[in-house]
C-alpha positions as CSV (number, residue, x, y, z in Angstrom):
1,X,0.0,0.0,0.0
2,X,1.4,3.4,-1.0
3,X,1.5,6.3,1.4
4,X,-1.2,8.0,-0.7
5,X,-3.4,4.9,-0.5
6,X,-2.9,4.5,3.2
7,X,-3.8,8.1,3.9
8,X,-6.8,8.0,1.6
9,X,-8.1,4.8,3.2
10,X,-7.9,6.2,6.7
11,X,-9.3,9.6,5.6
12,X,-12.4,7.9,4.2
13,X,-12.9,5.9,7.4
14,X,-12.6,9.0,9.7
15,X,-14.9,11.0,7.5
16,X,-17.6,8.3,7.7
17,X,-17.2,8.1,11.5
18,X,-17.6,11.9,11.8
19,X,-20.6,11.8,9.4
20,X,-22.3,9.5,11.8
21,X,-21.8,12.0,14.6
22,X,-19.3,9.8,16.4
23,X,-15.9,10.6,17.8
24,X,-14.8,7.1,18.9
25,X,-13.9,4.4,16.4
26,X,-15.0,0.8,17.1
27,X,-12.4,-1.9,17.4
28,X,-12.9,-3.2,13.8
29,X,-12.5,0.4,12.6
30,X,-9.4,0.7,14.7
31,X,-8.1,-2.5,13.0
32,X,-8.5,-0.8,9.6
33,X,-6.3,2.1,10.7
34,X,-3.8,-0.3,12.3
35,X,-3.5,-2.3,9.1
36,X,-3.0,0.8,7.1
37,X,-0.2,2.0,9.3
38,X,1.5,-1.4,9.9
39,X,0.6,-1.3,13.6
40,X,0.9,-5.0,14.7
41,X,-2.4,-6.4,16.1
42,X,-3.6,-10.0,16.7
43,X,-5.8,-11.9,14.4
44,X,-9.4,-11.1,14.9
45,X,-12.9,-11.3,13.4
46,X,-16.2,-9.5,14.1
47,X,-19.0,-11.8,15.1
48,X,-22.5,-10.4,14.8
49,X,-24.2,-13.4,16.4
50,X,-23.2,-16.3,18.5
51,X,-22.8,-18.8,15.6
52,X,-20.4,-16.4,13.9
53,X,-18.4,-16.2,17.1
54,X,-18.1,-19.9,17.4
55,X,-17.0,-20.2,13.8
56,X,-14.5,-17.3,14.2
57,X,-13.0,-18.9,17.3
58,X,-12.6,-22.2,15.4
59,X,-10.7,-20.5,12.6
60,X,-8.4,-18.6,14.9
61,X,-7.7,-21.8,16.9
62,X,-6.7,-22.1,20.5
63,X,-8.0,-19.8,23.3
64,X,-9.5,-16.5,22.2
65,X,-10.6,-13.2,23.7
66,X,-14.1,-11.9,23.3
67,X,-14.8,-8.1,23.4
68,X,-18.0,-6.2,23.0
69,X,-18.1,-3.9,19.9
70,X,-20.1,-0.7,20.6
71,X,-19.6,2.9,19.5
72,X,-21.2,3.9,22.7
73,X,-19.0,1.9,25.1
74,X,-15.4,3.2,25.3
75,X,-14.3,1.3,28.4
76,X,-15.1,-2.3,27.6
77,X,-13.6,-3.7,30.8
78,X,-15.7,-1.5,33.0
79,X,-18.8,-2.6,31.2
80,X,-17.9,-6.3,31.7
81,X,-17.4,-6.5,27.9
82,X,-14.2,-8.6,27.8
83,X,-13.7,-12.3,28.5
84,X,-10.2,-13.7,28.2
85,X,-9.0,-17.3,27.5
86,X,-12.2,-18.8,26.0
87,X,-11.8,-22.2,24.3
88,X,-14.4,-24.6,22.9
89,X,-17.8,-23.9,21.2
90,X,-19.8,-24.1,24.4
91,X,-17.6,-21.6,26.3
92,X,-17.6,-19.3,23.3
93,X,-21.4,-19.3,23.3
94,X,-21.6,-18.7,27.0
95,X,-19.1,-15.9,26.8
96,X,-20.9,-14.2,23.9
97,X,-24.2,-14.1,25.8
98,X,-22.4,-13.0,29.0
99,X,-20.7,-10.1,27.2
100,X,-23.8,-8.9,25.4
101,X,-25.8,-9.1,28.7
102,X,-23.3,-7.1,30.6
103,X,-23.2,-4.5,27.9
104,X,-27.0,-4.2,28.0
105,X,-27.0,-3.8,31.8
106,X,-24.2,-1.2,31.6
107,X,-25.9,0.9,29.0
108,X,-29.4,-0.1,27.9
109,X,-29.3,2.3,25.0
110,X,-25.9,1.4,23.7
111,X,-25.7,0.3,20.0
112,X,-24.1,-3.2,19.9
113,X,-22.5,-4.1,16.6
114,X,-21.3,-7.5,17.7
115,X,-18.5,-9.2,19.5
116,X,-14.8,-9.2,18.5
117,X,-13.2,-12.6,18.6
118,X,-9.5,-12.1,18.9
119,X,-6.6,-14.6,19.2
120,X,-5.1,-14.8,22.7
121,X,-1.6,-13.3,22.8
122,X,1.2,-15.1,24.7
123,X,2.2,-13.8,28.0
124,X,4.6,-10.8,27.9
125,X,5.3,-7.4,29.3
126,X,2.3,-5.1,29.0
127,X,3.2,-1.6,27.8
128,X,1.1,1.3,26.5
129,X,1.7,3.2,23.3
130,X,-0.4,6.2,22.6
131,X,-0.8,9.7,21.4
132,X,-2.7,12.8,22.6
133,X,-3.2,16.4,21.5
134,X,-1.6,18.6,24.0
135,X,-2.8,22.3,24.2
136,X,0.8,23.6,24.0
137,X,2.7,21.1,22.0
138,X,0.1,19.6,19.7
139,X,0.5,15.9,18.9
140,X,2.6,14.1,21.4
141,X,3.3,10.3,21.5
142,X,3.4,8.4,24.8
143,X,5.0,5.2,26.0
144,X,5.1,3.4,29.4
145,X,4.1,0.4,31.4
146,X,0.6,-0.6,30.4
147,X,-2.2,-2.8,31.5
148,X,-4.8,-2.2,34.2
149,X,-2.4,-0.4,36.5
150,X,-1.2,2.2,33.9
151,X,-3.0,5.2,35.6
152,X,-1.8,4.0,39.0
153,X,1.9,3.6,38.1
154,X,1.9,6.6,35.7
155,X,5.3,5.5,34.4
156,X,5.0,7.2,31.1
157,X,7.3,9.4,28.9
158,X,6.3,11.7,26.0
159,X,7.8,13.1,22.8
160,X,6.6,15.4,20.1
161,X,5.1,13.5,17.2
162,X,6.2,12.3,14.8
163,X,9.3,10.6,16.2
164,X,12.2,9.1,14.4
165,X,13.2,5.5,15.0
166,X,16.0,6.6,17.3
167,X,13.7,8.8,19.3
168,X,11.2,6.0,19.7
169,X,14.0,3.7,21.0
170,X,15.1,6.4,23.5
171,X,11.6,6.3,25.0
172,X,12.1,2.8,26.2
173,X,15.0,4.0,28.3
174,X,13.2,7.0,29.6
175,X,10.7,5.3,32.0
176,X,11.5,4.3,35.6
177,X,11.0,0.7,34.7
178,X,13.4,0.7,31.8
179,X,15.3,-2.2,33.4
180,X,12.3,-4.5,33.1
181,X,12.2,-4.0,29.4
182,X,15.9,-5.1,29.2
183,X,15.2,-8.2,31.1
184,X,15.6,-9.0,34.8
185,X,16.2,-12.1,36.9
186,X,16.6,-14.4,34.0
187,X,13.6,-13.1,32.2
188,X,14.3,-12.2,28.6
189,X,14.1,-8.5,27.5
190,X,11.5,-7.3,25.0
191,X,12.1,-6.9,21.3
192,X,13.0,-3.2,21.5
193,X,12.8,-2.6,17.8
194,X,9.3,-4.0,17.6
195,X,8.1,-1.8,20.5
196,X,9.8,1.3,19.0
197,X,8.1,0.6,15.7
198,X,4.7,0.6,17.3
199,X,5.6,4.0,18.8
200,X,6.9,5.4,15.6
201,X,3.9,4.2,13.5
202,X,1.4,5.7,16.0
203,X,3.3,9.0,16.0
204,X,3.1,9.0,12.2
205,X,-0.6,8.3,12.2
206,X,-1.4,11.3,14.4
207,X,0.9,13.6,12.6
208,X,-0.9,12.7,9.3
209,X,-4.3,13.2,10.8
210,X,-4.6,16.3,13.1
211,X,-8.3,15.4,13.6
212,X,-7.3,12.4,15.7
213,X,-7.4,13.5,19.3
214,X,-6.3,10.4,21.2
215,X,-4.9,7.0,20.4
216,X,-4.4,4.2,22.8
217,X,-2.7,0.9,22.2
218,X,-3.2,-0.7,25.6
219,X,-2.0,-3.2,26.4
220,X,0.8,-3.8,23.8
221,X,2.1,-7.3,24.6
222,X,5.9,-7.1,24.3
223,X,8.0,-10.2,24.2
224,X,11.5,-11.1,22.9
225,X,9.9,-12.0,19.6
226,X,7.8,-8.9,18.9
227,X,5.2,-6.4,20.1
228,X,1.4,-6.7,19.4
229,X,-1.4,-4.3,20.4
230,X,-4.1,-6.3,22.1
231,X,-6.5,-3.3,22.0
232,X,-6.6,-0.1,20.0
233,X,-8.7,2.9,20.8
234,X,-8.9,6.0,18.5
235,X,-10.9,9.1,19.5
236,X,-11.4,12.1,17.2
237,X,-10.9,15.6,18.5
238,X,-14.1,17.6,19.2
239,X,-12.6,20.7,17.4
240,X,-9.4,21.8,15.7
241,X,-7.4,24.7,17.3
242,X,-7.6,27.9,15.4
243,X,-4.5,28.5,13.3
244,X,-1.9,30.8,14.9
245,X,0.0,33.4,12.9
246,X,3.6,32.5,12.7
247,X,6.7,34.5,11.9
248,X,9.9,33.5,10.3
249,X,13.2,33.7,12.1
250,X,14.4,36.8,10.2
251,X,11.0,38.5,10.8
252,X,11.3,37.8,14.5
253,X,14.9,39.1,14.7
254,X,14.1,42.2,12.7
255,X,11.3,43.3,15.0
256,X,13.1,42.2,18.2
257,X,16.1,44.2,17.2
258,X,14.0,47.3,17.0
259,X,12.3,46.4,20.3
260,X,15.5,45.7,22.3
261,X,17.8,48.2,20.5
262,X,15.4,51.1,19.7
263,X,16.5,54.5,18.4
264,X,13.2,56.2,19.2
265,X,10.5,55.5,21.9
266,X,7.1,57.1,22.2
267,X,5.2,56.9,25.5
268,X,1.5,57.0,24.8
269,X,-0.2,58.3,28.0
270,X,2.9,60.1,29.3
271,X,2.0,62.4,32.3
272,X,3.4,65.2,34.4
273,X,1.5,63.8,37.4
274,X,3.6,61.8,39.9
275,X,2.0,58.4,40.7
276,X,0.7,57.9,37.1
277,X,2.1,55.0,35.2
278,X,2.8,57.3,32.2
279,X,4.8,59.6,34.5
280,X,6.8,56.6,35.9
281,X,7.6,55.1,32.5
282,X,8.7,58.5,31.0
283,X,10.8,59.3,34.1
284,X,12.5,55.9,34.0
285,X,13.4,56.4,30.3
286,X,14.8,59.8,31.0
287,X,16.6,59.0,34.2
288,X,18.0,55.7,32.8
289,X,20.1,57.5,30.3
290,X,18.6,56.1,27.1
291,X,20.5,57.8,24.3
292,X,17.7,57.6,21.7
293,X,14.8,59.9,21.1
294,X,12.0,59.9,23.7
295,X,8.6,61.3,22.7
296,X,5.8,61.9,25.2
297,X,2.3,61.5,23.7
298,X,-0.7,63.1,25.5
299,X,-3.5,65.1,23.8
300,X,-3.8,67.4,26.9
301,X,-0.3,68.6,27.4
302,X,2.3,70.5,25.4
303,X,5.3,69.7,27.6
304,X,5.9,66.7,29.9
305,X,9.0,66.4,32.1
306,X,10.8,69.0,29.9
307,X,10.0,67.2,26.7
308,X,7.7,68.4,23.9
309,X,4.5,66.4,24.0
310,X,2.4,65.3,21.0
311,X,-1.3,65.0,20.7
312,X,-1.1,61.8,18.7
313,X,1.7,59.4,18.0
314,X,1.1,60.1,14.3
315,X,2.4,63.7,15.0
316,X,5.8,62.4,16.2
317,X,8.4,63.3,13.7
318,X,10.5,60.6,12.1
319,X,10.5,56.9,12.7
320,X,9.5,55.4,16.0
321,X,10.7,51.9,17.0
322,X,8.7,51.3,20.1
323,X,5.4,52.7,21.4
324,X,4.9,52.1,25.2
325,X,1.2,52.3,26.1
326,X,0.3,53.7,29.5
327,X,-3.4,54.4,29.0
328,X,-6.5,52.7,30.2
329,X,-7.5,49.5,28.4
330,X,-10.6,51.0,26.7
331,X,-8.4,53.5,24.8
332,X,-5.7,51.2,23.7
333,X,-7.4,49.9,20.4
334,X,-7.8,53.4,19.0
335,X,-4.2,54.4,19.9
336,X,-2.9,51.2,18.4
337,X,-4.6,52.0,15.1
338,X,-2.7,55.3,15.1
339,X,0.6,53.5,15.9
340,X,-0.1,51.1,13.1
341,X,-0.7,53.9,10.6
342,X,2.5,55.5,11.8
343,X,4.4,52.3,11.0
344,X,5.6,51.6,14.5
345,X,6.8,48.0,14.6
346,X,6.5,47.3,18.3
347,X,3.8,48.1,20.9
348,X,4.5,47.6,24.6
349,X,1.1,47.2,26.3
350,X,1.4,47.9,30.0
351,X,-2.4,48.3,30.8
352,X,-4.4,45.5,32.3
353,X,-8.1,44.8,31.7
354,X,-7.9,42.4,28.8
355,X,-8.1,38.6,28.6
356,X,-6.9,38.2,32.3
357,X,-10.2,39.9,33.4
358,X,-12.4,38.1,30.9
359,X,-12.2,40.8,28.2
360,X,-11.2,38.4,25.5
361,X,-12.9,40.3,22.7
362,X,-11.0,43.5,23.6
363,X,-7.7,41.6,23.4
364,X,-8.7,39.9,20.2
365,X,-9.4,43.4,18.7
366,X,-5.8,44.4,19.6
367,X,-4.4,41.3,17.8
368,X,-6.5,42.0,14.7
369,X,-5.3,45.6,14.5
370,X,-1.7,44.7,15.1
371,X,-1.7,42.0,12.5
372,X,-3.3,44.3,10.0
373,X,-0.6,46.9,10.5
374,X,2.3,44.6,11.1
375,X,2.8,45.7,14.7
376,X,4.2,43.2,17.2
377,X,2.6,43.3,20.7
378,X,4.4,42.8,24.0
379,X,1.8,42.2,26.6
380,X,-0.8,43.4,27.5
381,X,-0.9,43.4,31.4
382,X,2.9,43.8,31.9
383,X,5.4,45.8,33.9
384,X,7.3,46.7,30.8
385,X,10.9,45.7,30.0
386,X,14.5,46.6,30.6
387,X,17.2,46.4,28.0
388,X,20.2,47.3,30.2
389,X,22.9,47.5,27.5
390,X,20.9,50.2,25.8
391,X,20.2,52.0,29.1
392,X,16.6,51.4,28.4
393,X,14.2,51.2,31.3
394,X,10.7,51.1,29.8
395,X,8.7,50.2,32.9
396,X,6.8,51.8,35.7
397,X,8.7,49.7,38.3
398,X,12.0,50.5,40.0
399,X,14.9,51.0,37.6
400,X,17.8,48.5,37.3
401,X,21.0,49.2,35.4
402,X,23.5,46.5,36.3
403,X,24.7,45.2,33.0
404,X,25.5,41.5,32.7
405,X,25.0,38.3,30.8
406,X,21.6,37.0,32.0
407,X,18.3,37.6,30.2
408,X,15.3,37.1,32.5
409,X,11.6,36.9,31.4
410,X,8.4,36.4,33.4
411,X,4.8,35.9,32.5
412,X,3.8,37.4,35.9
413,X,4.4,40.9,37.1
414,X,4.9,39.8,40.7
415,X,7.5,37.3,39.6
416,X,9.2,39.9,37.5
417,X,9.6,42.1,40.5
418,X,11.0,39.2,42.5
419,X,13.5,38.8,39.6
420,X,14.4,42.5,40.0
421,X,14.9,42.3,43.7
422,X,17.0,39.2,43.5
423,X,19.2,40.7,40.8
424,X,19.7,43.9,42.9
425,X,20.5,41.9,46.1
426,X,23.0,39.6,44.4
427,X,24.3,42.2,42.0
428,X,23.4,39.9,39.2
429,X,24.1,41.7,35.9
430,X,21.4,41.3,33.4
431,X,21.1,41.9,29.6
432,X,17.3,42.3,29.8
433,X,14.3,41.8,32.0
434,X,11.1,41.4,30.0
435,X,7.4,41.0,31.1
436,X,5.2,38.9,28.9
437,X,1.8,39.1,30.6
438,X,-1.1,37.8,28.5
439,X,1.2,37.1,25.5
440,X,-1.3,38.4,22.9
441,X,1.5,38.2,20.4
442,X,5.1,38.1,21.4
443,X,6.0,35.2,23.6
444,X,8.9,33.0,24.8
445,X,9.9,31.7,21.4
446,X,10.3,35.2,20.0
447,X,12.4,36.3,23.0
448,X,14.4,33.1,22.9
449,X,15.2,33.5,19.2
450,X,16.5,37.0,20.0
451,X,18.5,36.1,23.1
452,X,20.0,33.2,21.3
453,X,21.7,35.8,18.9
454,X,22.2,38.6,21.4
455,X,26.0,38.9,22.1
456,X,25.3,40.3,25.6
457,X,23.3,37.3,26.7
458,X,25.0,34.1,28.0
459,X,22.1,32.6,29.8
460,X,18.3,32.8,29.4
461,X,16.0,32.3,32.4
462,X,12.2,32.2,31.9
463,X,9.2,32.0,34.2
464,X,6.1,30.8,32.4
465,X,2.7,29.5,33.2
466,X,2.0,28.1,29.7
467,X,3.2,28.1,26.2
468,X,1.1,29.4,23.3
469,X,3.1,27.4,20.8
470,X,5.1,24.7,22.4
471,X,6.6,23.5,19.1
472,X,7.9,26.9,18.2
473,X,9.4,27.2,21.7
474,X,11.1,23.8,21.3
475,X,12.4,24.7,17.9
476,X,13.9,28.0,19.3
477,X,15.3,26.2,22.3
478,X,17.1,23.6,20.1
479,X,18.7,26.4,18.3
480,X,19.8,28.3,21.4
481,X,20.9,25.4,23.8
482,X,24.0,24.5,21.8
483,X,25.2,28.0,22.4
484,X,23.9,29.0,25.8
485,X,21.8,27.6,28.7
486,X,18.1,28.0,28.8
487,X,16.4,27.7,32.2
488,X,12.6,27.5,32.7
489,X,10.4,27.7,35.7
490,X,7.1,26.2,34.6
491,X,4.4,27.0,37.0
492,X,1.2,25.0,37.5
493,X,2.6,21.5,38.2
494,X,-0.5,20.7,40.4
495,X,-2.8,21.0,37.4
496,X,-1.4,17.8,35.8
497,X,-4.0,15.4,34.6
498,X,-7.0,17.6,35.5
499,X,-8.6,17.5,32.1
500,X,-11.2,14.9,31.0
501,X,-10.0,12.3,28.6
502,X,-11.4,9.4,26.7
503,X,-8.3,7.2,26.8
504,X,-5.6,6.1,29.2
505,X,-3.0,8.1,27.3
506,X,-5.2,11.2,27.5
507,X,-5.6,10.8,31.3
508,X,-1.9,10.4,31.7
509,X,-1.0,13.4,29.5
510,X,-1.4,16.0,32.2
511,X,0.2,19.4,31.4
512,X,3.2,18.9,33.7
513,X,4.1,15.4,32.6
514,X,4.2,16.5,28.9
515,X,6.1,19.7,29.7
516,X,8.7,17.9,31.8
517,X,9.6,15.4,29.1
518,X,9.5,17.6,26.1
519,X,11.4,20.5,27.8
520,X,14.1,18.0,28.8
521,X,14.3,16.6,25.2
522,X,14.8,20.2,24.0
523,X,17.8,20.6,26.3
524,X,16.0,23.1,28.6
525,X,17.0,23.1,32.3
526,X,13.8,23.0,34.3
527,X,14.1,24.8,37.6
528,X,11.9,23.3,40.5
529,X,11.2,26.7,42.1
530,X,11.7,30.4,41.8
531,X,14.8,30.5,43.9
532,X,16.3,27.7,41.8
533,X,15.5,29.6,38.6
534,X,17.2,32.7,39.9
535,X,20.3,30.9,41.3
536,X,20.8,28.9,38.1
537,X,20.6,32.2,36.1
538,X,23.1,33.8,38.4
539,X,25.5,30.9,38.6
540,X,25.6,29.3,35.2
541,X,27.4,32.1,33.4
542,X,30.0,32.1,36.3
543,X,30.8,28.3,36.1
544,X,33.1,27.1,33.3
545,X,31.8,24.2,31.2
546,X,32.9,20.8,32.5
547,X,34.8,18.6,30.1
548,X,33.8,15.3,31.7
549,X,31.8,13.5,34.3
550,X,34.4,13.0,37.1
551,X,33.3,15.0,40.2
552,X,35.6,15.1,43.3
553,X,34.5,16.3,46.7
554,X,37.1,17.9,49.0
555,X,35.7,18.6,52.5
556,X,36.8,19.6,55.9
557,X,33.8,18.0,57.6
558,X,32.8,14.4,57.2
559,X,29.1,15.2,57.8
560,X,29.2,17.8,54.9
561,X,30.9,15.2,52.8
562,X,28.1,12.7,53.2
563,X,25.4,15.3,52.4
564,X,27.4,16.6,49.4
565,X,27.7,13.0,48.1
566,X,23.9,12.6,48.4
567,X,23.5,15.9,46.5
568,X,25.8,14.7,43.8
569,X,23.7,11.5,43.3
570,X,20.4,13.5,43.5
571,X,21.6,15.8,40.7
572,X,22.6,13.0,38.3
573,X,26.4,13.6,38.7
574,X,29.1,11.0,39.1
575,X,31.5,10.8,41.9
576,X,34.9,9.9,40.5
577,X,36.5,6.6,41.5
578,X,39.9,8.0,42.6
579,X,42.8,6.2,40.9
580,X,45.5,4.8,43.2
581,X,48.1,7.4,42.2
582,X,45.8,10.3,42.9
583,X,44.6,8.7,46.1
584,X,48.2,8.4,47.3
585,X,48.8,12.0,46.4
586,X,45.8,13.2,48.4
587,X,46.8,11.0,51.4
588,X,50.1,13.0,51.7
589,X,48.1,16.0,52.9
590,X,45.4,14.2,55.0
591,X,46.0,13.4,58.7
592,X,45.8,9.8,59.7
593,X,42.3,10.3,61.1
594,X,41.1,11.8,57.9
595,X,39.8,9.8,54.9
596,X,40.9,9.6,51.3
597,X,38.7,8.3,48.6
598,X,35.8,10.4,47.4
599,X,34.9,12.5,49.3
600,X,38.4,13.5,50.3
601,X,38.0,14.4,54.0
602,X,40.9,16.5,55.2
603,X,39.2,17.1,58.6
604,X,38.2,20.4,60.1
605,X,41.3,21.2,62.1
606,X,43.6,21.5,59.1
607,X,45.4,24.7,58.3
608,X,44.9,26.7,55.1
609,X,47.9,25.0,53.5
610,X,46.0,21.6,53.5
611,X,42.9,23.2,51.8
612,X,45.2,24.8,49.2
613,X,47.3,21.7,48.5
614,X,44.3,19.4,48.0
615,X,42.4,22.0,45.8
616,X,45.6,22.3,43.7
617,X,45.7,18.5,43.3
618,X,42.1,18.4,42.1
619,X,42.6,21.2,39.6
620,X,45.9,19.9,38.3
621,X,44.8,16.3,37.6
622,X,43.2,16.2,34.1
623,X,41.1,13.2,35.1
624,X,39.2,15.4,37.6
625,X,36.5,17.5,35.8
626,X,34.8,19.4,38.6
627,X,35.4,20.1,42.3
628,X,32.9,20.4,45.1
629,X,34.4,22.0,48.2
630,X,32.9,21.6,51.7
631,X,34.3,24.1,54.2
632,X,33.8,24.0,58.0
633,X,34.4,27.2,59.9
634,X,37.3,27.0,62.3
635,X,39.7,29.5,63.9
636,X,42.6,27.6,62.3
637,X,41.2,28.4,58.8
638,X,38.8,31.3,59.0
639,X,36.2,31.8,56.3
640,X,37.8,34.7,54.5
641,X,41.2,32.9,54.6
642,X,39.5,29.9,52.9
643,X,37.8,32.2,50.4
644,X,40.9,34.1,49.5
645,X,43.1,31.0,49.0
646,X,40.5,29.2,47.0
647,X,39.9,32.2,44.7
648,X,43.6,32.7,44.2
649,X,44.3,29.1,43.3
650,X,41.3,28.9,40.9
651,X,42.4,32.1,39.2
652,X,46.0,30.9,38.9
653,X,44.8,27.7,37.1
654,X,42.4,29.6,34.9
655,X,45.3,31.8,33.8
656,X,47.1,28.6,32.8
657,X,44.1,27.5,30.8
658,X,42.6,25.0,33.3
659,X,39.0,26.0,33.6
660,X,37.1,23.6,35.8
661,X,33.8,24.3,37.6
662,X,34.3,24.8,41.3
663,X,31.4,25.1,43.7
664,X,31.6,25.4,47.5
665,X,29.4,24.8,50.5
666,X,30.4,26.9,53.6
667,X,29.2,25.9,57.0
668,X,29.9,28.2,59.9
669,X,29.1,31.5,61.7
670,X,27.8,34.6,59.8
671,X,31.3,35.3,58.4
672,X,30.8,32.6,55.8
673,X,28.2,34.8,54.1
674,X,30.9,37.4,53.2
675,X,33.2,34.6,52.2
676,X,30.6,33.2,49.8
677,X,30.1,36.7,48.2
678,X,33.8,37.0,47.8
679,X,34.1,33.6,46.1
680,X,31.0,34.2,43.8
681,X,32.5,37.4,42.5
682,X,35.7,35.5,41.6
683,X,34.1,32.7,39.7
684,X,33.6,30.1,42.5
685,X,29.9,29.4,43.0
686,X,29.6,29.3,46.8
687,X,26.6,29.2,49.3
688,X,26.4,29.4,53.1
689,X,24.5,27.0,55.2
690,X,23.6,24.5,52.4
691,X,25.1,21.5,50.8
692,X,22.3,21.1,48.3
693,X,22.3,24.4,46.4
694,X,25.9,24.5,45.1
695,X,25.6,20.9,43.8
696,X,22.2,21.7,42.3
697,X,23.8,24.5,40.3
698,X,26.6,22.3,39.2
699,X,24.1,19.7,38.2
700,X,22.3,22.3,36.1
701,X,25.5,23.2,34.4
702,X,26.1,19.5,33.6
703,X,22.6,19.1,32.2
704,X,23.2,21.9,29.9
705,X,26.6,20.7,28.8
706,X,25.2,17.3,28.0
707,X,22.3,18.8,26.1
708,X,24.7,21.0,24.2
709,X,26.9,18.1,23.3
710,X,29.9,19.6,25.1
711,X,30.6,16.8,27.6
712,X,33.3,14.3,26.6
713,X,32.7,11.9,29.5
714,X,34.9,10.8,32.4
715,X,37.7,8.2,32.4
């Protein structure tokens, strides 16, 4: 069967199902789809009466399975519509009548088309292969342990559909029970290629037919000789999502360049009155030192904060790159029309009162106006944005001007201000801080595309509650990750699985489960909380990229060493197995009551020279790829003495071209806080009172290095 014939055959079937007003395919209809796409299913026949069932069982031979066929009964097992292991004419007759009777009792009005007689598959590992339509990512394919406990175990992984053969194989290793599929305790592993082919073919099916909402192959019986779907369920989507306008990469970069590097900014709603948003925005632009033209727009003023004011943005002379709106929501549409006629490419919509308050029509009107005039919208319902390298502070919030390598974005204004406060407290230099709000137009993939090319940005950190176009975000992330880390805090984990679904796959595909897997596949570092997002953003540009997996812990306290070891394991890192020659070298500096190995415990009473000598050993040995230092506050080696010697040694090795990530945990009195600040400023990521945080940051750096293909592996 050619590809065209296969698609045409399934298309005709789906159209006939839809014409009957149904959304669920029956089992025989599912068999037609399976045959067209090469999805392996057992031999089966549809019996419309008991005699046909007996004859079908005889032709199939051996024990069979009987299943009710009804377009109105999706969950056959719940309806008592399945009997397994039936053999012999008398038992087939009895099972037929039992199934039909159960179905009538379950739903008296259900249409019953007959009973499916299916060959009984040999025992094997039950897995589930499915697909679902995710609101953010579109078609995703799922794989995991199957059978009746699938929704209890929830051991499932997801990928964007369609998947390649290699991607399908990778899914078998991505579930917690991956070892079972490889074979355990003398039990043979499954035919991995056969299982992967089931995944790949299902993914191709849903990619070819967007109208398919959910697909379930559950269970798929996987053995060492193949993988066969014992049951197939296909459900059509109730409706298709409205098409979203998309922009090409060059279009995005062109508009973003004028947004982030504007030559001229107009403030619509600028005001002389303190306390007004329009006053705060204009004052921030003026006080921030923006070198471009700044034009206040207000029909009731001639002069605002010493600048000539214009009645309309159309009166502003020359080109304007950005119009910042600081007017009530009800006036925005008319002003946006004027900005569009002026040819302004970017509108920054600070006002609230749109979709977030139920005013969807008002927001849709803005989108229509903007698309008609070619204006990109940032917002509405945002605090504005900062582009520090341009001395641009287009916001009504507090100014911030510490230039640095981190780009920060947030969907929430409150989170945006937390970002600002953290940056100020830690003196984290930023390249930009951008609010996204309702994301009527510009969203994370636009910003990611820009920050990926921005020479001032070395790390991108994003808070988001949802993605309008998950596929566009993944495509942008895959372009950026090989060059710089992307960290995401995805809010709303507790909403997972809340939606109604007609299949096991649909019920398992909660928002968070899909986000978690697909963001990981895109190489994005997912932060578990806000503090983690901010610390990753602060620390990742500071840490050099590791060249391999070998991590060594050097500690002055045995208790810290144990906790640091736990943190290393928790973050997916590898404690180096210390070679005998390096072990002997470490022992020269460790007192008899200390401990070599890994962690290297030099004990707390050692002088600064012992810390320095062991750190030098770790940095000098090319087999060691990263150091985790555990410091314990003593009078023998005070905190600042430890900090100064560590920073000096690390700087010396970096001057010699040895750039290994070094993180430190400092336990002690309040003096360790100053020591940590000193170390951080000099390229050693250090935290007081915690063994978890420095290793978590190191783990994030390693996750990025792996995703970017920069890790060579340990020896």
